[in-house]
C-alpha positions in Angstrom: 28.8 -44.9 -37.1 28.4 -44.4 -33.8 26.8 -41.0 -34.0 23.7 -42.3 -36.5 23.5 -44.5 -33.6 23.5 -42.4 -31.1 20.6 -39.9 -32.9 18.3 -43.0 -33.7 18.9 -44.1 -30.2 17.6 -40.8 -28.8 14.8 -40.2 -31.1 13.4 -44.0 -30.1 13.5 -42.5 -26.4 11.9 -39.5 -27.5 8.8 -41.4 -29.4 8.5 -44.1 -26.6 8.3 -41.2 -23.9 5.7 -39.5 -25.9 3.8 -42.7 -26.6 3.9 -43.6 -22.8 2.7 -39.8 -22.1 -0.5 -40.5 -24.7 -1.6 -43.4 -23.3 -1.3 -42.5 -19.6 -3.1 -39.6 -20.1 0.1 -37.8 -19.0 0.7 -35.2 -21.6 2.0 -32.2 -20.1 -0.8 -28.9 -20.2 0.4 -25.5 -20.1 -2.0 -23.8 -18.0 -3.5 -20.8 -19.3 -4.0 -18.0 -16.7 -6.2 -14.7 -17.0 -5.3 -11.9 -15.7 -7.1 -8.7 -15.4 -5.3 -5.8 -14.0 -6.9 -2.5 -12.5 -3.9 -0.3 -14.0 -1.3 -1.1 -15.6 0.2 -2.9 -18.8 1.8 -6.0 -19.6 4.9 -7.0 -20.0 5.4 -3.7 -19.2 3.6 -4.1 -16.0 2.6 -1.7 -12.4 5.0 -2.5 -9.3 2.1 -5.0 -7.8 1.8 -7.2 -11.2 5.5 -7.3 -11.4 5.8 -8.5 -8.0 3.6 -11.3 -8.2 4.5 -12.7 -11.9 8.5 -12.3 -10.4 7.2 -14.6 -7.8 6.0 -16.9 -10.3 8.5 -16.9 -12.1 10.9 -17.8 -9.2 8.3 -20.9 -8.5 9.3 -22.2 -12.5 5.7 -20.5 -14.0 6.9 -17.9 -16.9 4.5 -16.8 -19.7 5.1 -18.4 -22.8 7.0 -21.3 -21.5 5.4 -23.1 -18.6 2.1 -21.2 -18.8 0.2 -18.8 -21.0 -1.1 -15.2 -20.1 -4.6 -13.7 -21.4 -4.0 -10.0 -19.6 -6.2 -6.9 -19.8 -6.4 -3.8 -18.4 -8.9 -1.4 -17.1 -6.2 1.4 -16.8 -8.4 2.5 -13.7 -11.5 2.8 -15.2 -13.2 0.4 -12.9 -17.0 0.4 -14.9 -14.6 -1.9 -18.0 -14.3 -4.9 -15.0 -17.0 -6.9 -15.6 -16.5 -6.8 -19.9 -12.5 -7.7 -19.4 -13.5 -10.5 -17.1 -15.9 -11.9 -19.7 -13.2 -11.4 -22.3 -10.6 -13.0 -20.4 -13.0 -16.3 -19.7 -13.8 -16.9 -23.4 -10.2 -17.1 -23.8 -10.8 -20.2 -21.7 -8.4 -20.1 -18.8 -7.7 -22.7 -16.3 -7.2 -19.8 -13.8 -8.4 -16.2 -13.2 -6.6 -13.3 -11.5 -8.1 -10.4 -10.9 -7.3 -7.1 -9.1 -9.2 -5.0 -6.8 -12.5 -5.3 -4.9 -14.5 -4.3 -8.2 -12.4 -6.7 -10.0 -13.4 -9.6 -7.7 -16.8 -8.8 -7.9 -17.1 -9.1 -11.1 -15.0 -12.3 -11.5 -17.5 -13.5 -8.7 -20.3 -12.9 -10.4 -19.1 -14.3 -13.9 -18.1 -18.0 -13.1 -18.6 -20.0 -10.7 -16.8 -22.9 -12.0 -13.0 -21.3 -13.3 -10.8 -20.5 -9.9 -10.3 -17.0 -9.0 -7.9 -15.5 -7.1 -8.4 -11.7 -6.1 -5.3 -9.7 -5.1 -5.7 -6.1 -3.7 -9.3 -6.2 -2.4 -9.4 -3.0 -0.5 -12.1 -3.8 1.8 -13.1 -6.5 4.0 -14.2 -9.7 2.5 -16.4 -11.0 4.3 -17.9 -7.1 4.3 -17.8 -7.1 0.3 -19.6 -10.6 0.2 -16.6 -12.6 -1.2 -16.1 -14.9 2.1 -18.0 -16.0 4.7 -14.6 -16.5 6.4 -10.9 -15.5 6.4 -10.1 -18.9 7.1 -10.9 -20.2 3.8 -11.8 -19.6 0.5 -15.7 -19.4 -0.8 -16.1 -21.9 -3.8 -14.5 -20.8 -6.4 -12.6 -17.4 -4.8 -9.9 -16.5 -2.9 -7.7 -14.0 -2.6 -5.7 -11.0 -1.2 -6.9 -8.1 1.0 -5.3 -4.9 2.4 -8.6 -4.1 4.9 -7.4 -3.7 8.8 -10.1 -2.7 11.1 -8.2 0.1 13.0 -6.4 0.7 9.5 -8.4 4.3 9.2 -7.6 5.1 12.8 -4.0 4.5 12.1 -3.8 6.5 9.2 -6.0 9.4 10.5 -3.1 9.3 13.6 -0.2 9.1 11.5 -1.9 12.5 9.7 -2.4 14.1 12.6 1.4 13.5 13.2 2.2 14.8 10.1 0.1 18.0 10.4 -0.6 18.8 13.9 -3.5 20.4 14.9 -5.1 19.2 11.8 -9.1 20.2 11.7 -9.8 20.1 8.1 -9.2 16.7 6.0 -10.0 16.4 2.4 -10.5 12.5 1.1 -9.7 12.4 -2.4 -12.0 9.0 -3.9 -13.7 7.8 -6.5 -17.8 8.1 -6.6 -18.0 5.3 -9.1 -16.3 2.9 -6.6 -18.3 1.2 -4.2 -15.4 0.6 -1.6 -14.3 3.9 -1.8 -17.8 4.9 -0.5 -17.8 2.5 2.1 -14.1 3.6 3.4 -15.3 7.2 3.0 -17.9 6.5 6.1 -15.3 5.2 7.9 -13.1 8.2 7.5 -15.6 10.4 8.4 -16.7 8.2 11.4 -13.5 8.5 12.6 -12.5 12.1 11.9 -16.1 12.8 13.9 -15.0 11.4 17.3 -11.7 13.4 16.7 -12.8 17.0 16.2 -11.8 16.7 12.4 -14.3 17.7 9.6 -13.7 15.6 6.2 -14.3 17.3 2.8 -14.8 15.4 -0.1 -12.9 15.3 -3.0 -14.7 13.1 -5.4 -12.5 12.1 -8.8 -13.4 10.4 -11.3 -10.0 11.1 -13.7 -7.5 13.3 -14.2 -9.3 16.0 -15.7 -11.5 16.6 -12.5 -8.1 17.1 -9.8 -7.8 20.6 -10.7 -11.1 22.0 -9.8 -11.7 19.4 -7.3 -8.9 20.4 -5.1 -9.3 24.3 -5.9 -12.6 23.6 -3.7 -11.3 21.6 -1.7 -8.5 24.4 -0.8 -11.3 27.0 -0.8 -13.5 25.3 1.7 -10.1 24.9 4.3 -8.2 21.7 3.9 -5.0 21.6 5.0 -4.0 18.0 3.4 -5.8 15.0 1.9 -5.5 11.4 2.0 -5.9 9.6 -1.5 -8.0 6.5 -1.5 -6.2 3.1 -2.1 -7.3 2.0 -5.7 -6.6 1.1 -9.4 -8.7 4.2 -10.1 -6.4 6.5 -7.7 -3.3 4.5 -8.8 -3.8 4.8 -12.6 -3.4 8.6 -11.7 -1.1 8.5 -8.7 1.2 10.7 -11.0 -0.9 13.5 -11.8 -2.1 13.7 -8.2 1.4 14.4 -7.5 1.2 16.5 -9.9 -1.6 18.4 -9.0 -0.3 18.8 -4.9 2.8 20.5 -6.1 1.6 23.1 -8.3 -1.4 23.8 -5.5 1.0 23.4 -3.0 -1.7 21.1 -1.4 -0.3 18.1 0.4 -2.2 14.6 -0.8 -0.8 11.7 0.9 -1.9 8.6 -0.7 -3.2 5.5 0.3 -1.4 3.5 -2.8 1.7 2.8 -3.0 3.6 1.9 -6.5 6.2 4.7 -7.0 4.0 7.9 -5.4 6.7 9.6 -3.6 9.2 8.8 -6.1 7.0 10.9 -8.7 6.8 13.8 -5.9 3.9 12.8 -3.7 4.9 13.8 -0.2 4.0 10.5 1.3 2.2 6.8 1.2 0.5 6.1 3.8 -1.4 2.6 4.5 -0.9 -0.9 3.7 2.3 -2.0 1.6 0.4 -4.1 -0.9 3.2 -5.0 -3.1 4.5 -7.7 -0.6 1.1 -8.8 -0.2 0.8 -9.4 -4.3 4.1 -11.7 -3.7 2.4 -13.6 -1.0 -0.3 -14.5 -3.0 1.4 -15.7 -5.9 3.4 -18.2 -3.7 1.1 -18.8 -1.2 -2.1 -19.5 -3.3 -1.5 -18.9 -7.3 1.3 -21.4 -7.0 -1.3 -24.0 -5.1 -3.8 -23.5 -7.6 -1.7 -24.1 -10.4 -0.8 -27.2 -8.9 -3.9 -28.6 -8.8 -5.3 -26.9 -5.1 -8.8 -25.1 -5.1 -10.1 -22.3 -3.7 -11.9 -23.4 -0.9 -8.7 -25.3 0.9 -7.1 -22.4 0.9 -7.2 -19.0 3.2 -7.2 -15.7 2.4 -3.7 -13.3 2.8 -4.0 -10.2 4.7 -2.1 -7.1 6.2 -0.3 -6.9 9.0 0.8 -3.3 9.7 0.3 0.2 8.1 3.6 1.4 6.6 4.7 5.1 6.0 6.7 5.8 3.0 7.9 9.5 2.8 9.7 11.6 0.3 12.3 14.2 2.2 12.1 16.6 -0.4 8.3 16.9 -0.8 7.8 17.0 3.1 10.4 20.2 3.0 8.2 21.6 -0.1 4.9 20.9 2.1 6.6 21.9 5.3 5.3 19.1 7.0 6.3 17.4 10.0 8.2 13.7 9.6 6.7 11.2 12.2 
């Protein structure tokens, strides 16, 4: 008899709580989060995206329980970003997260209403036109960037330590990535001031690597730096394999396990912690109702270097 009474009491209480929620308009709504990645899949993700979702999970936001994720990936093809953003917005998401500068540009053009979190913007967000101030977001857009005003100078100094007497440096970039084109200009200016010649390595996909690297080596390039981006991130293993096959050291401005894949080194901003910061300091507040214009942009503090000791020995470079 007592078990029947207890069950009835629990059921009655549940009905009262449900009726109260409806009456007061406080029915719990699970947020729908759109996520357009530059590279990587889901739920098996790139280390950057994994850091983002792990941080959210620590705060109680998990896909399928306390939020719903609508995921798309460009798999390194930045030309697909506008279409992928459109697809995700059509899924009626409450917040849109996009990675890379091309992703942020696509999202900024696609919506002025849905809150947008841009992560891994490679260039200066002010120069990119995403905001007028890093102190706060612009309208519905805020984000995380990896730009340092003296970042290229720091990286060039690091390369000169690795390769004393460096005179001819190749820069691996995607000619279809406008941010890469701007950064390439910065590299040429910084190199010219140090009497270093820059050799272009324009790569749109893995099939270009062999021929482009051969031309750079033929032009006397002693080593190369690969620019940060989802497009270069997506082919980092192929870059590492090409470098070893041609005995041509390619240092990447892209984290995510490049050195574990046989790459000689990464030299640039470690964006993995920035993804985590973006989740905790921007995404969580946005999920709780804070609008982007009330949040500051998040940026890096320093250049980080990671080496593969075996690859250093293979390429006979000096470690700083």
